[in-house]
Structures are given as structure tokens and as C-alpha cells.
VEXDREN-2710 file (C-alpha; in Angstrom, 1 decimal):
% VEXDREN-2710
k/r/px/py/pz
1/MET/-74.1/122.5/-31.5
2/GLU/-74.0/119.4/-29.3
3/LEU/-74.3/115.9/-30.7
4/PHE/-76.5/114.9/-27.8
5/ASP/-79.2/117.5/-27.6
6/ASP/-82.9/116.7/-28.1
7/ARG/-83.4/118.1/-31.6
8/GLU/-85.4/115.6/-33.7
9/ILE/-84.4/114.2/-37.0
10/SER/-86.9/115.3/-39.6
11/GLY/-89.0/112.6/-41.3
12/PRO/-92.4/111.0/-41.3
13/ALA/-93.4/109.5/-38.1
14/HIS/-96.4/107.4/-39.2
15/GLU/-95.0/105.6/-42.2
16/GLY/-93.1/102.3/-42.4
17/PRO/-92.7/99.4/-40.1
18/LEU/-92.7/99.8/-36.3
19/ALA/-89.0/99.4/-36.1
20/ASP/-88.4/102.3/-38.4
21/ARG/-91.1/104.5/-36.8
22/MET/-89.6/103.9/-33.4
23/ARG/-86.1/104.7/-34.6
24/PRO/-84.5/107.0/-31.9
25/ARG/-84.4/110.5/-33.3
26/THR/-82.6/112.1/-30.3
27/VAL/-79.8/110.9/-28.1
28/SER/-82.1/110.8/-25.2
29/GLU/-84.1/108.0/-26.9
30/PHE/-81.0/106.1/-28.0
31/LYS/-80.5/103.0/-26.0
32/GLY/-77.2/101.2/-25.5
33/GLN/-73.6/101.8/-26.7
34/GLU/-72.8/103.9/-23.7
35/HIS/-69.1/103.2/-24.3
36/LEU/-69.5/105.4/-27.4
37/VAL/-72.2/107.9/-26.6
38/GLY/-71.9/108.3/-22.9
39/GLU/-70.7/111.3/-21.0
40/GLY/-67.0/112.0/-21.9
41/LYS/-66.9/109.2/-24.5
42/PHE/-65.4/109.4/-28.0
43/LEU/-68.4/110.6/-30.0
44/ARG/-69.5/113.2/-27.5
45/ARG/-65.9/114.6/-27.4
46/VAL/-65.2/114.8/-31.1
47/ILE/-68.5/116.4/-32.0
48/LYS/-68.1/118.9/-29.2
49/MET/-64.8/119.8/-30.8
50/GLY/-66.5/120.3/-34.1
51/GLU/-64.5/117.8/-36.1
52/LEU/-66.2/114.6/-37.2
53/PRO/-63.9/111.9/-38.5
54/SER/-64.9/109.3/-41.0
55/LEU/-66.2/106.2/-39.2
56/ILE/-66.7/102.5/-39.6
57/LEU/-69.5/101.3/-37.3
58/TRP/-69.0/97.5/-36.8
59/GLY/-71.5/95.5/-34.9
60/PRO/-74.3/92.9/-35.0
61/PRO/-77.7/93.7/-36.7
62/GLY/-80.2/95.8/-34.9
63/THR/-77.7/97.6/-32.6
64/GLY/-78.2/101.1/-33.9
65/LYS/-75.6/101.7/-36.6
66/THR/-77.9/103.5/-39.0
67/THR/-79.7/105.4/-36.2
68/LEU/-76.4/106.5/-34.7
69/ALA/-75.2/107.7/-38.1
70/ARG/-78.4/109.8/-38.6
71/ILE/-78.1/111.4/-35.1
72/ILE/-74.4/112.2/-35.8
73/ALA/-75.2/113.9/-39.1
74/GLU/-78.1/115.9/-37.7
75/ALA/-76.0/117.0/-34.7
76/SER/-73.2/118.1/-37.1
77/ARG/-75.7/120.1/-39.2
78/ALA/-74.5/118.0/-42.2
79/GLU/-76.5/116.7/-45.1
80/PHE/-77.2/113.0/-44.6
81/VAL/-76.9/110.9/-47.7
82/GLU/-77.7/107.2/-47.4
83/PHE/-77.3/104.4/-49.8
84/SER/-76.8/100.6/-49.7
85/ALA/-73.6/98.9/-51.0
86/VAL/-75.9/96.3/-52.4
87/LEU/-77.7/98.7/-54.8
88/SER/-75.1/101.4/-55.5
89/GLY/-71.9/101.5/-57.5
90/VAL/-69.0/103.8/-58.5
91/LYS/-71.4/106.0/-60.7
92/GLU/-73.6/106.8/-57.7
93/ILE/-70.5/107.5/-55.5
94/ARG/-69.3/110.0/-58.0
95/GLU/-72.7/111.7/-58.1
96/VAL/-72.6/112.0/-54.3
97/VAL/-69.1/113.4/-54.3
98/LYS/-70.1/116.0/-56.9
99/ALA/-73.1/117.1/-54.8
100/ALA/-70.9/117.1/-51.6
101/LYS/-68.5/119.5/-53.3
102/ASP/-71.4/121.8/-54.1
103/ASN/-72.5/121.6/-50.5
104/LEU/-69.0/122.4/-49.3
105/ARG/-68.9/125.5/-51.4
106/ARG/-72.1/126.6/-49.6
107/GLY/-70.5/125.8/-46.2
108/LYS/-72.4/122.6/-45.6
109/LYS/-70.9/119.3/-44.8
110/THR/-72.0/116.0/-46.2
111/VAL/-72.2/112.7/-44.2
112/LEU/-72.3/109.8/-46.6
113/PHE/-73.7/106.7/-44.8
114/VAL/-72.9/103.4/-46.6
115/ASP/-74.9/100.4/-45.2
116/GLU/-73.2/97.0/-45.6
117/ILE/-69.9/98.7/-46.7
118/HIS/-68.3/95.3/-46.7
119/ARG/-70.2/94.4/-49.9
120/PHE/-68.4/97.1/-51.9
121/ASN/-65.6/95.7/-54.0
122/LYS/-62.1/97.1/-54.1
123/ALA/-62.9/99.6/-56.9
124/GLN/-66.0/100.9/-55.2
125/GLN/-64.2/101.3/-51.9
126/ASP/-61.3/103.1/-53.6
127/ALA/-63.7/105.6/-55.1
128/PHE/-64.1/107.0/-51.7
129/LEU/-60.5/107.5/-50.9
130/HIS/-59.7/110.9/-52.2
131/SER/-63.0/112.5/-51.1
132/VAL/-62.6/111.1/-47.6
133/GLU/-59.0/112.2/-47.4
134/ASP/-59.6/115.8/-48.6
135/GLY/-62.7/116.2/-46.4
136/THR/-65.2/116.5/-49.2
137/ILE/-67.3/113.9/-47.5
138/THR/-67.4/112.3/-44.1
139/LEU/-67.9/108.6/-44.6
140/ILE/-69.8/106.5/-42.1
141/GLY/-69.8/102.9/-43.1
142/ALA/-71.8/100.2/-41.3
143/THR/-70.9/96.6/-41.3
144/THR/-71.6/93.3/-39.5
145/GLU/-68.3/91.9/-40.7
146/ASN/-64.8/92.4/-39.3
147/PRO/-63.5/95.5/-41.1
148/SER/-60.0/94.2/-40.9
149/PHE/-61.0/91.5/-43.5
150/GLU/-63.7/93.3/-45.4
151/VAL/-62.6/96.9/-45.8
152/ASN/-59.6/97.9/-48.0
153/PRO/-56.6/98.9/-45.8
154/PRO/-56.2/102.4/-47.5
155/LEU/-59.8/103.2/-46.7
156/LEU/-59.7/101.6/-43.3
157/SER/-56.7/103.7/-42.4
158/ARG/-58.7/106.9/-43.1
159/CYS/-61.5/105.8/-40.8
160/LYS/-62.0/105.4/-37.1
161/VAL/-63.5/102.0/-36.3
162/LEU/-66.2/102.0/-33.6
163/VAL/-67.4/98.6/-32.3
164/LEU/-71.1/98.4/-31.3
165/GLU/-72.2/95.8/-28.9
166/SER/-75.4/93.7/-28.9
167/LEU/-78.1/95.5/-26.8
168/SER/-78.8/94.1/-23.4
169/ALA/-82.1/92.4/-22.8
170/ALA/-83.0/95.3/-20.5
171/SER/-82.3/97.9/-23.3
172/VAL/-84.4/95.9/-25.7
173/LYS/-87.2/95.6/-23.2
174/ALA/-87.2/99.3/-22.7
175/LEU/-87.6/99.8/-26.4
176/ILE/-90.5/97.4/-26.6
177/GLU/-92.3/99.1/-23.7
178/ARG/-91.9/102.5/-25.3
179/ALA/-93.2/101.2/-28.6
180/VAL/-96.3/99.7/-26.9
181/ILE/-97.3/102.9/-25.1
182/ASP/-96.2/105.5/-27.8
183/LYS/-99.4/106.8/-29.5
184/LYS/-97.7/109.0/-32.0
185/LYS/-95.2/106.5/-33.5
186/GLY/-95.8/103.2/-31.8
187/LEU/-98.8/101.0/-31.0
188/GLY/-100.3/103.0/-28.2
189/GLU/-103.5/103.8/-30.1
190/MET/-104.3/100.0/-30.5
191/GLU/-106.0/98.5/-27.5
192/ALA/-103.9/95.6/-26.4
193/GLU/-103.0/93.5/-23.3
194/LEU/-99.7/91.7/-23.3
195/GLY/-99.7/88.5/-21.2
196/GLU/-97.3/87.8/-18.4
197/GLY/-93.7/87.3/-19.6
198/VAL/-94.4/88.2/-23.2
199/VAL/-92.2/91.3/-23.3
200/ASP/-89.4/89.5/-21.4
201/PHE/-89.6/86.6/-23.8
202/ILE/-89.3/88.8/-26.9
203/ALA/-86.5/90.9/-25.4
204/GLU/-84.5/87.8/-24.5
205/SER/-85.2/86.0/-27.8
206/ALA/-84.2/89.0/-29.9
207/GLN/-80.6/88.4/-28.8
208/GLY/-79.7/92.0/-28.7
209/ASP/-81.3/92.9/-32.0
210/ALA/-83.8/95.8/-31.5
211/ARG/-85.2/95.5/-35.0
212/THR/-86.0/91.8/-34.5
213/ALA/-87.7/92.6/-31.2
214/LEU/-89.9/95.4/-32.6
215/ASN/-90.8/93.5/-35.7
216/THR/-91.9/90.6/-33.5
217/VAL/-94.0/92.9/-31.4
218/GLU/-95.7/94.3/-34.5
219/THR/-96.4/90.8/-35.8
220/CYS/-98.0/89.9/-32.5
221/TYR/-100.4/92.8/-32.9
222/MET/-101.1/91.9/-36.5
223/ILE/-101.9/88.2/-35.9
224/THR/-104.1/88.8/-32.8
225/GLU/-107.7/89.5/-33.4
226/PRO/-109.5/92.0/-31.0
227/ASP/-111.9/90.3/-28.7
228/SER/-115.6/91.3/-28.2
229/SER/-114.4/94.3/-26.1
230/GLY/-112.0/95.4/-28.9
231/VAL/-108.8/94.4/-27.0
232/ARG/-106.0/92.4/-28.5
233/ARG/-104.9/89.9/-25.9
234/ILE/-101.4/88.8/-26.8
235/THR/-100.4/85.6/-25.2
236/MET/-97.1/83.8/-24.9
237/ASP/-98.2/81.4/-27.6
238/THR/-98.7/84.3/-29.9
239/ALA/-95.2/85.7/-29.1
240/VAL/-93.6/82.3/-29.8
241/GLU/-95.5/82.1/-33.1
242/ALA/-94.5/85.6/-34.0
243/MET/-90.8/85.1/-33.1
244/GLN/-90.6/81.8/-34.9
245/LYS/-86.9/80.7/-34.8
246/LYS/-84.4/83.5/-34.8
247/ALA/-81.7/83.0/-37.4
248/LEU/-78.5/82.3/-35.5
249/LEU/-75.7/84.8/-35.8
250/TYR/-73.5/82.7/-38.0
251/ASP/-72.2/83.8/-41.4
252/LYS/-70.6/80.8/-43.1
253/GLY/-68.4/83.2/-45.0
254/GLY/-67.6/85.7/-42.3
255/GLU/-65.8/86.1/-39.0
256/GLU/-68.4/84.4/-36.9
257/HIS/-67.9/81.2/-38.9
258/TYR/-64.2/81.2/-37.7
259/ASN/-65.1/82.3/-34.2
260/VAL/-67.5/79.4/-33.6
261/ILE/-65.3/76.7/-35.2
262/SER/-62.4/78.0/-33.1
263/ALA/-64.6/77.8/-29.9
264/PHE/-65.5/74.2/-30.9
265/ILE/-61.9/73.1/-31.4
266/LYS/-60.7/74.9/-28.2
267/SER/-63.5/73.3/-26.2
268/MET/-62.5/69.8/-27.3
269/ARG/-58.8/70.6/-26.7
270/GLY/-59.8/71.7/-23.2
271/SER/-61.5/68.3/-22.6
272/ASP/-64.9/70.0/-22.1
273/PRO/-67.5/67.9/-23.9
274/ASP/-70.4/70.1/-22.8
275/ALA/-69.0/73.2/-24.4
276/ALA/-67.9/71.3/-27.5
277/LEU/-71.5/70.0/-27.9
278/TYR/-72.9/73.5/-27.6
279/TRP/-70.6/74.9/-30.3
280/LEU/-71.3/71.9/-32.5
281/ALA/-75.1/72.6/-32.1
282/ARG/-74.5/76.2/-33.0
283/MET/-72.9/75.2/-36.3
284/VAL/-75.4/72.4/-37.1
285/GLU/-78.4/74.5/-36.3
286/ALA/-77.1/77.4/-38.4
287/GLY/-76.7/75.1/-41.4
288/GLU/-72.9/74.6/-41.5
289/ASP/-71.6/72.0/-43.9
290/PRO/-71.4/68.9/-41.7
291/LEU/-68.4/67.6/-43.6
292/PHE/-66.5/70.8/-42.8
293/ILE/-67.0/70.0/-39.1
294/ALA/-66.0/66.4/-39.6
295/ARG/-62.8/67.5/-41.5
296/ARG/-61.9/69.7/-38.6
297/MET/-62.4/66.8/-36.2
298/VAL/-60.1/64.6/-38.3
299/ILE/-57.4/67.3/-38.1
300/PHE/-58.0/67.7/-34.3
301/ALA/-57.6/63.9/-33.7
302/SER/-54.1/64.0/-35.0
303/GLU/-53.0/67.5/-33.9
304/ASP/-54.4/67.4/-30.3
305/ILE/-54.8/63.8/-29.4
306/GLY/-52.2/62.0/-31.5
307/ASN/-50.6/59.0/-30.0
308/ALA/-52.2/59.5/-26.6
309/ASP/-55.1/57.7/-28.2
310/PRO/-54.2/56.5/-31.7
311/GLY/-57.8/55.3/-32.1
312/ALA/-59.1/58.9/-32.1
313/LEU/-58.1/59.3/-35.7
314/SER/-60.1/56.2/-36.7
315/VAL/-63.1/57.5/-34.8
316/ALA/-62.9/60.9/-36.5
317/LEU/-62.6/59.3/-39.9
318/SER/-65.5/57.0/-39.1
319/VAL/-67.6/60.1/-38.2
320/LYS/-66.7/61.7/-41.5
321/ASP/-67.7/58.6/-43.4
322/ALA/-70.9/58.2/-41.3
323/VAL/-72.0/61.9/-41.9
324/HIS/-71.3/61.5/-45.6
325/PHE/-73.3/58.2/-45.8
326/VAL/-76.2/59.2/-43.5
327/GLY/-76.5/62.9/-44.5
328/MET/-78.5/65.5/-42.7
329/PRO/-80.5/65.9/-40.6
330/GLU/-79.4/62.7/-38.8
331/GLY/-75.8/63.5/-39.4
332/TRP/-75.7/65.4/-36.1
333/ILE/-75.8/62.0/-34.3
334/PRO/-72.4/60.7/-35.4
335/LEU/-71.0/64.3/-35.1
336/ALA/-72.1/64.4/-31.4
337/HIS/-70.7/60.9/-30.9
338/GLY/-67.3/61.9/-32.3
339/THR/-67.3/65.2/-30.4
340/THR/-67.8/63.6/-27.0
341/TYR/-65.1/61.0/-27.8
342/LEU/-62.5/63.5/-28.9
343/ALA/-63.3/65.9/-26.1
344/THR/-62.8/63.3/-23.4
345/ALA/-59.8/61.5/-25.0
346/PRO/-56.3/62.0/-23.5
347/LYS/-54.5/64.8/-25.2
348/SER/-51.0/65.1/-26.8
349/ASN/-49.7/67.4/-29.4
350/SER/-46.3/65.8/-29.4
351/SER/-46.4/64.5/-32.9
352/TYR/-47.7/67.9/-34.2
353/MET/-45.0/69.8/-32.4
354/ALA/-42.3/67.3/-33.4
355/TYR/-43.1/67.9/-37.1
356/LEU/-42.9/71.7/-36.6
357/GLU/-39.4/71.2/-35.0
358/ALA/-38.3/69.0/-37.9
359/SER/-39.8/71.4/-40.5
360/GLY/-37.9/74.3/-38.8
361/ASP/-34.6/72.4/-39.3
362/VAL/-35.5/71.7/-42.9
363/LYS/-36.1/75.5/-43.5
364/LYS/-33.0/76.4/-41.5
365/TYR/-30.5/74.0/-43.0
366/GLY/-32.0/73.2/-46.4
367/PRO/-31.8/69.8/-48.1
368/LEU/-29.1/68.1/-46.0
369/PRO/-27.6/65.0/-47.7
370/VAL/-29.0/61.6/-46.8
371/PRO/-26.3/59.6/-45.0
372/LEU/-24.7/57.1/-47.3
373/HIS/-25.4/54.0/-45.2
374/ILE/-29.2/54.5/-45.4
375/ARG/-29.4/55.3/-49.1
376/ASN/-30.8/52.8/-51.5
377/ALA/-28.4/51.2/-54.0
378/PRO/-30.3/49.7/-56.9
379/THR/-27.3/50.1/-59.3
380/THR/-23.7/48.9/-59.3
381/LEU/-22.4/52.5/-59.6
382/MET/-24.4/53.5/-56.5
383/LYS/-22.9/50.5/-54.6
384/ASP/-19.4/51.5/-55.7
385/LEU/-20.1/55.0/-54.4
386/GLY/-20.8/53.6/-51.0
387/TYR/-24.6/53.8/-51.1
388/GLY/-26.0/51.5/-48.4
389/LYS/-22.6/50.5/-47.1
390/GLY/-22.6/49.7/-43.4
391/TYR/-26.4/49.7/-43.1
392/ARG/-27.5/47.5/-40.2
393/TYR/-30.8/45.7/-40.8
394/PRO/-32.8/46.1/-37.5
395/HIS/-34.7/42.8/-37.9
396/SER/-31.3/41.0/-37.7
397/PHE/-30.9/42.2/-34.1
398/LYS/-32.7/41.4/-30.8
399/GLY/-35.9/43.4/-30.4
400/ALA/-35.4/44.8/-33.9
401/LEU/-33.3/47.5/-32.3
402/VAL/-29.8/48.4/-33.4
403/GLU/-27.4/51.3/-32.7
404/GLN/-27.5/53.4/-35.9
405/GLU/-27.8/57.0/-37.0
406/TYR/-30.6/58.0/-39.4
407/LEU/-30.3/61.8/-39.3
408/PRO/-28.0/63.8/-41.5
409/GLU/-24.6/64.4/-39.9
410/LYS/-25.4/68.1/-39.1
411/LEU/-28.4/67.0/-37.0
412/LYS/-26.9/64.0/-35.3
413/GLY/-28.5/63.5/-31.9
414/ARG/-31.4/65.9/-32.6
415/ALA/-34.6/64.8/-30.9
416/TYR/-38.0/66.0/-32.2
417/TYR/-40.5/63.7/-30.8
418/GLU/-40.9/63.8/-27.0
419/PRO/-43.9/61.6/-26.1
420/SER/-46.1/62.8/-23.3
421/ASP/-47.0/60.7/-20.3
422/ARG/-50.7/60.7/-21.2
423/GLY/-52.8/57.8/-22.4
424/TYR/-51.2/55.3/-24.8
425/GLU/-48.3/57.7/-25.5
426/LYS/-46.8/56.9/-22.1
427/GLU/-46.2/53.3/-23.4
428/ILE/-44.8/54.8/-26.7
429/GLY/-42.5/56.9/-24.6
430/GLU/-41.0/53.9/-22.9
431/ARG/-40.3/52.3/-26.3
432/VAL/-38.7/55.5/-27.6
433/LYS/-36.4/55.5/-24.6
434/SER/-35.4/51.9/-25.2
435/GLY/-34.6/52.7/-28.8
436/LYS/-32.5/55.7/-27.8
437/LYS/-30.5/53.5/-25.4
438/LYS/-29.3/51.5/-28.4
439/LYS/-27.8/54.6/-30.1
END
């Protein structure tokens, strides 16, 4: 039995939303993910060999995770059991395992599909372990979150992770066009005329999510009244109204949160104000906490700009205060102001790197004793022990510079801070050099 024949998955064709009715039921209908289902690719090979491993399907919404699981189960002649991690618990898992054991005794495999598997807690995920390991069930989990963070390592090690990609606009367009003409499962029985650019607009705006695209098309049909000739004339305005504003792919508790803030920081570090503003807008429009963004800007001002522009830290702190004072939605204005300043400021991480060097010596050598001559001596006993003896007060010398060692003996001569030649730090570097000449 091939995974990729044209045998249809059983089920009603005329019930449910358009996106569900148009769900591909054979591989010939399946669009996208050629890196997984194409000729000679992983899924085609393993099914041909007759051994289906447990899988974690990781990808954005609307990319075919559930559909692919159904096609795999059907091709494997396995019973397909589906439930959501949101609604099911350990009790339901045990019931499925019991039924799977009965199936196995009759020579039938069971594919257990768990949607949003990342929502299962540790105990629920652990309930799968033994049954997956001994082959009682073949687990196919679907998740939009990075499995490395959201799936327990013991379960993850028993599964093959397959990464699904967002569908191309061309693939989404093909799905829309098929839904429009399909009289059995789609909208083909409804007389309609789609205006110029409507399909392209929906395909592009869906951002690789087939479900969003098909839901939008169905909404277009629902909100368009037939004209006197009985034809629904769907315009671009109708499509825009139906699409509304697509929710940005940005989970404030998940991987995309860290991806976008990373892109924001790296764009400022690379002195690209345009890219930095784009990633800022991505966060603001997705509803990110503006103070989280401001805090990262404060850190950036010290870590990546430092003494090349000492005023950058003041700007970042002012942005934080302004956002807190003004609030949203206007808070984006000082955020944009600060972003462009920080992105275009001269860069230096010398202070940041200097601390890491010093910290490394602290960890390597432990708490080295403070040299006696720079210890404080508030008591007679301390003075008698030599605390503060020989200390040279810099202000008593020309330029407030005096030859004197301040590091522990073991680190004598160690240099941590190496100022760059960028911005104000170039002047600081000259002063550091003058000070070193006195030692």
C-alpha cells in the first residue's frame, strides 16, 4: 500500500466549513511540503517500507498538519484517532491505548493524532511514552511551537520531528481556485464572479495559511448578495472586509516572541534603522508589552553602544519613561524615536566584553585579596595591620593621575577594557592610554 495513491479518506463531503470540506483527501490534492511528501522524500520512503515512526509535525497554522496525519493513517491502513490536547487528559489517553491494544491483537495499527501537543503537561505527555515505545500506538503530534521547548525530551526522543513550511502564495491560490470551481465539496454550485485581483489578494494576505484563505473566501460568498441575475459579484472591497486584519504570527509566550525580539536587537546592532523599525512594528502591532521592548532597548544601549555614545543610555531610559507615561497606542512614537537613535548610534561592546573578561577571572581565581594599600582603614587595628598604607591620593597629583596598582597581585597588569575607536569612545581611549602611561 502506497502512502501516495489516490484512495480517498472516508467522511462527509458536504458538512462543515469550506476549509474542512476542501481538506485534501488524497496526496494528489495535497499542496506544499514537497520536502516531505515529494518523490524520494522521507514520508514516501518510510511508508513504502511499511514502518511508520511516531512523528511530531511542527509548523505554522494552516499548513496541513492534520490533513497530512489523516493521509498517512489512511495509507497505512491504520485506525485514525484524533483528539485535542486542550480537551483531553490522561484518562482519555489510557482509553485510547486500551483500544489500540485491542486493534493490535486484530492486526490493525492505531495512529493517534494529538493536535496542539505542546499544551499537554508533563504527566499527560509521559502517559504516551510506553505505548509509543512498544509500538502499541503510532503517535503523530501537531504543534505550532518549537518541540525542543514544548515536548518532553523522553517523548521527543521517540519521535521524528518534521518541519512544515508556510504555503507559498501560489499553493494557496491553487487551493482557492479549486474551492471556487468544485461543485461537490466547494462553492461551485453558487453562481459567483470574483473581481480582478481578489484571489491574488486573499492568497497573499493569508500568509501561507490555507485555512485562513478558504475561510475568507467562504465569508466573501456569505456577505455578498446575489444581484438581479442571481450572481454574487465579489469585489476587492468585499475581500478586504472579509479578510479584516490577519492576526500576526507572534505568540508572546512562544518561540516567535524570541525570534522577533532577536531580529529587532540584531537590526539595531547592525545599524539598520529600517529593519529595526519593521521588527518594532511587528511587535507593537501584535500587542507586545511596550515596556518589554523598552527594557530591551535600555540593555542594548549599554551592551552594544556603551561609551561610543554614552547618551544612548539616557535616550533609552527616556523612551522607557515616555512609554510608561504616555501609554498605548501613542507609545509607539517614543519607541520609534528611540529605535532610530539606537540603530544609528556608533557601536561599541567594549564595556560589555570587559566585564565578561573580569567576570571570567573572578570565576577562575576566586576572591583574590584586596591589596592592602587600597583597603579602607576605619579602625586603629586596621591601620596597624597596614590597611591603606602607601595609598596615593590621585587628586594630589597633576591631572589626577598617579602610578599605582589597583588589581590584586595575581592580576597585576591585566587589561579588560579596550576602548574602540568609534564615537566618543575614541576620546575615552586616549584618556585610558594616558592613565596607563602613569603606571
